[in-house]
N, C-alpha and C positions, 0 to 999 in steps of 0.2 A: 442400568448406573445411578450413581445418586447426581442429583442436579448441580449443574456448572454453572458460575457465574461467567459467561463467555464474553471474550474480547475481540473485537474484529479489528486486526492490525492493518488493514488495507482498505480506505473506503474514501469517497471524494463528494465534496459540496460544491455548489455553486450557485450566484443569484441569476448571472448570464453567461452561458458559453461563449466567447469570441477571442478567438486565437489566429494566427497565420504561423504554420508550419510547412517548413521546405517552399515556401512561396506561394501556399494553397491555403485559403480561407477555412474556417470554422466557426459556424455560428449557429444559434438555436434559430428553428423555424416552428412549427406548430405540432400540436401531438404529440409532443414527446420525440419529436425528428430534428436532425441537426444535419446542416450541409458539412459535411466530412472530407477535405480535399478533392471536391469534384463530384461528390457521390452522395446522395441523400441517405441517410440511414436512421434507424430506431436507436436514439443514442440512450434514452431512459423511457419506462414504461408509459404508455400512449394515455394514461390517465392524469398524468401530470402536463397538462395541456398549455401550460402557461410557460414550460421549459425550466423553472425555479426548481432546483434540486436544493432544497432548502434542510437546515437541521431539522426545523420541525417534523417535516415528513419524514425524515429518516427517523428521528426519535421514533414515530409511530410504529414504523416497521421493526426496529429494534426492541420495542416493548412487546409488540406482537410475537416475535421470535425469540424472546426472551435473553436478548444481548445486552450486557450491561454496560459496557462501554465501546468505544472505536476511536481508532488512530485515522485523523483525516489526512491524507497525503494530498500532492498536487502533480499535474503533468500540464506540459506546454500546450497540449491540444485543447486544455479549459481556458486558458487563460493565467495571468496572475490573481489568486484569489485572496492575498493576504489581509487586505481590510475587512474582509467579510469573515475570515477565520478567525481572525483575534478577537471581532466580537462574539462569534461562537464560544471561543474558549473561556470567555469571562463570563459569557450567559450559563454555560452548561460545564462547569469546570471538572466536576466528577463523571461526566460521560463522554467526552473528547480530549484526545490529545491531537494537537494540529500542528502541521509543518509549515514553515515559510517556504516560498521560494523565489528567487530573481532570475533574471534574465539571463543564464549562463551561455546564452551562444555569442554573447558578445563580450569583450574584456570590459570591465570597468564594475563588475559586480561585486567585489569584495566590500565596498564601500555600504552599498545596499544590504549585502547578509549583515553587516555589523548593526546597520538601522534595526534591522528584523530582530536581532538577538536584543539590542538594547531596548526592544519593545515588547520583549516577553516570550518570544517565541523559542521554544525549548528544543525544537528539531530544525533542521533544513533539507528540503528536499532536491536532488539533481536528478532529473530524467536524462540519463547518461547515456543510454541508448539513440537520442535524438540529437547528440551531439558530432555525430559522424555526417556531419555537413557536407553538401557539394563544394562549398568553396573553401573547404579545409577542416580538418577535425580537430575539434576542443579537447585535449588532452586533461585528464584527470590528472594527471602529475604536472602540470603546467607550474610555474612559479605563483601564480596568482592563485589557484586552485589549492596549492599547499599552504599558502598564508592563511586561506579560508581555513583548512582541516587544522591546523596549528591553533588557531583562536577557538575555533568550536571545542577541540579537546580542551584548552585551558578552561573555557567556561562551561564545560560537561554539556552540550548540546548534540543531540544525535543527528547522525547523518544518515538519512533514506535516500538510497539509491537504485535504480533499475538501469541494469546494463544490457548492450548490445548482445545477440543471440551468441552463445558459444564462451569462447575464451577472449575474444576480440580485446576486452578492456581488464581482463582479470590480472595481468603484469602490473596494470597502472593502480588496481585496489591493492595488491601487494607491495607496492611501494609506500601507498597511504598507510596501509597497516605497520609498516616496519619504522616510518617515521612517527608515526602518531598512534605509538600502542594503547593508548587509554581513550581512543576517539572512538564510541560505540557507533557501530556501522550496522544496518540492516537492510539487507539485500531484497528487492521486490520481485514479484511474479515466479517465484520459486525456481530462479536461475532459469527462466523461460524453458520450462521443463521439457517440452515436448518439441524443443528443438535438438539437433545434434551438439553433443560436448556439452549439455547442461550441468553436468555435474562438476565440471570445471569449476563454476560458480558456487557450486553448493559446497565443496570442499574449502573453500575460503572462510565457511563457519569453522575450521578447525583451530583457527585464530580465537583466542579468548574472549575478543571483543566484537566478534563478527556474527551476525544472527541472520536468518531468512525468513522471509514470511510469504503466506501463498496465495497474496491476492492475484485474482486472474486465472486461477487452477482451471476452476470450473470451464473459463473461457477457452483456454488451452486444450481442455479434453471435451470441447463442444461436440466433436464429430462421434465422440463415445456416446457421451451423454449419462445422465442419471442411472443409476448411482454412481457412477465416476470411479469405476474400479482400477482403472488403469492410474487415477490419480492417487488412490490408496496406496498402490501399489509403490509408486515414486515417493509417496512420504515416509514409506516403511524404510525403501532403499537410502533415502538421505537420510534418514535416522539411524542405519546402520553406519553410516560413513562419519556422522560428526554427531551424533546423539540426539535424542528428541527434544532434551532442554535447549537445543539451538533453533528449534523451528516452532512459528506459529500461523493460525489461521489468519487467513484475510479474504473479504469476499469480493472485493473491487465492486462494491456499491457505487453507482445504480445501473452502471453498463450491464452487468451480469445477469440483474434481476429482468432482464427482457425477455431471457430464455426462460428462466427458473426464478421460481420465489425466493425471497431473502431467507428463508428457514433452508430453504432446499441447498443452498451455498454452505452451510455446515454440517447438516444431519445427515448427509452420508458420511460423514465422519463418525458422529453418535452411534450411527445404526451398523457400522461395520463390524465384523466379526476379525478382522485382521488386524485390530488397534487393541491394546488392552486398556482397561480402563484409565490407569496411570498415565498412559501415553496420551488419551483425549483430553485428561486433565490440565498436563503441560501443554499441549499443542492448541487447545480451545481457552486456555485462561492465565494458566500460572506465569509462562515464559513472557508473554507479553504484559501481564501486570509488573513482573520484575524488571523488564527493559524498560517501559515507558513510565513507571512510578506510579500506576493507579493503585489508590489506598481505599478508597470507601466505594467498593463497586456495589451497586445496588441490586436488590434480590426482587425478581419478576415473578409475579404470580403466573400461572398457565390458566389463560382464558379458553374456554371451551368454543370450538367453531360452531357456526348455526348448523351446518352440514353434520356434525358427529350425532 
């Protein structure tokens, strides 16, 4: 197939990982490792010894893998990265779209979200799966949330959201769609595809303003591993339900490349016989370019490996 200017619709950056989730600390250690809620894990590749998951390291990976642009999302497990991501967006406007994030686990986030939008953030991310707190669930259809979504809709700001497994929060998203029909919503992790009732999240993309990205799909199919035939089958099933024009590729960089290379996180798509060339063009590039407004995608040359 012809060369595709690929867009990664789900990746992460940080200078230092430092957070608390459910009362448990998450912080950078050494050799790419982090303390993650009481367990030492390989958070990023071991050659990133200082734990700095920077735009420049990612751009080196992107250039090698011929990925033209990327969407940088956020998650509570990394801590708020707004200051750094604002700098990244200004430094590399044609390579990155960045999401802002607030402390949505406590009331009072609306004013902070407005500050982020005033500062130029074109997307706000909510890790909604982590809002099912022991002390009480933070609902997506609460008054403060709905006020935020109406303001985002008015400004044309994109909502990025990752839901709890299955249909736990699907009805709340239906409420958002009903009240804010022009708010663009991008659902992450491909609806938690390997969990029961994952299609209930995918079916939200039947609404004209809702899309789904596949960040973390190689993690979710890790037991199967490369070439992730189950993931390809799931992408086809989702496309049959909502249309390939509603689906986007995402890597969940850098966590996923502790198991595979960055290029492997998408080339199982390009090498698949189960998807048409048009499917691949939409999934890997065109849909994300349209949704996130990428206009000047860089063309990257193929660089031969020393081992070839």
